[in-house]
N, C-alpha and C positions, 0 to 999 in steps of 0.2 A: 242379651248382646246378643250383635248380627253378625256374622258367621260370612267372611266373603265369598263369593259363587265359585263354583269349582272352577267356569273358563277365569276369571281375573287368578286364581292361585294356579291356574296350569302352565302359565307363561303367560309369554308379554301381550299391552292389547290387543285388540283384534278391533276393526270393525267392516264387520262381515266377512268376508272370506278376507278380506287384507288385514297383514299383520302392522302394526301401528309402529313405527321406531321415531322414539324419541331422538331429536338433532338439539345437539345445544348451538348457539351464535356465538362466535369464536369472537362477533365483536359488543357483543354483552357487557354493560356496564355492571361488574360486580363493588359485592360490598366484603372485602378480603381487608381484616385488619392484618398489618405488617407492622414488627415493633411499635407497637402504639398508638399505630397513623391512619388512614383507609388507604387504600390504593384504589386509581379511579378505575382508568380505563386500564383492563388488560386484556391482550391477544397472543397466544400465544408462538404466534406467525410473527406479528407486527408489532411490536413494543414501544411505545413513546420516544426509546432513545434511539432505536432503527428510524423510527419518522423526524427525527431530530438529521439523525446523518443522510437521509436519502434528501432533506431537505436542502442540505449544506451543500450537497455536490452538486443539484441541482442549480445551485446560487454562483458556484463557485464556477460551472462549464459556461452557463451565460454570461457570466461577468469577463471570462476567458475568451470565450469563442463568438457571441450575438455581439456584446456590444461593442467589441471593437472590426467588426466586419460591416454592424451599420455608421460607424463613423466615416472607414473606409469609401462604405457607398458615398455617402454625403460628400466627404470631402474630393472623392474623383464625378461626381456631379456637379460640381464647385468650377473642379478643373474644366470639366467638356465646357462651358458656361462661359467662364473667360476664354478659352481659345475661340468660341463660339465669335467671342466681341471684339478679338484681335483686327487690328486692319490688313489688309490681304497684301502680301508681301511677293505675290508670281509677277511683278511688272518685274522686281529686281531681277529674273534671272530668260527676260523674255530681250534679253539684249545682244550684241556680238559683241559688244567691249567686257576687256574682263582685269581681275588685277593680278599681279602677278607680282612671286616674289627679284631681286635681281642684288645679283651680290655686287658692294658697291667695297670692299675690300676688308681686309683681315678680319674675314672670316663674320663680315655684318652684312648684314640681307635690310633692303629698303624693298617698301613697296611702293608699285608705280601703276597705273592705267595704261591698258591697249586697247587699240578697238578694235583687234581682235587676236585668240589667241595665238592663231600660227604668226603673226606681228611680237607678242609675247619670247613665241617659240626661237624665231628669224634673231633677238635681240639675245638669246640666250634667259630667259627669264622662266620661271617656274609658274604655273600657272594653278594662284589659290581659290579663285571663285570668279562664276561668270558677275557680271556686274562692275561699274567702276569701284575703287576704291573709297572706302569711307563712308558707306549704303549700307555695308551691314554691319561693321565694329568702325569706333573710331580708333586715330591713332595710340591713344593709350588704352582702350583694350586688347589691341594685337600687343605691347609691350607688356602688358599685363599676363596674357598668351603667352610671349614668348618667355620671360623671367620665371611662367609657372610650369612650364611643358612637363617637370619633370615629374611635378608634384601635384598639379591639376588634379589628375582622374583619382587620385589617391582621398585628397579633401574634397573633392564632389561626393566620391563612394560613403566616408565617414558623415559627411553631411546629410545623406541620402539615408543612410544608415539609422542615423540619431535623430530626425525627423519621423520615421517609422516608428523606434520604438516609443520615444516623448511627446509626439503630436505637433 
């Protein structure tokens, strides 16, 4: 029989003057048997259940933050493109003529075009906008604005909130 050398029996293995310390790999696949079946990957710091949990969190964060942000950026760019393609309306504001509201009796207002804001004010009218009446809105549009003036802001706000949530 061969007996171990004194160096090996006296302590941990050495390589010259250096002490060799065995280090186990925590990601090493082990062949452990647990309740009659093999358990594959084992790591005391990062088990497969934690890996799935971490991956699930990343998917949720990506779905809730990144995807909607990308869609919002695309929609924003589409809106900018639409605005750039729209016709120029600056000429509507380069005029002395104005559209003004004028009381026509019993609390009713009528809209009338005037050659200047001074003329409208002399006749007791209140200037609504520059340019002649009907250039920015039709009579039907103005009637809709008038009938919905108490609820229009609420309706538009609800519509905007719905579009941001539902797309």
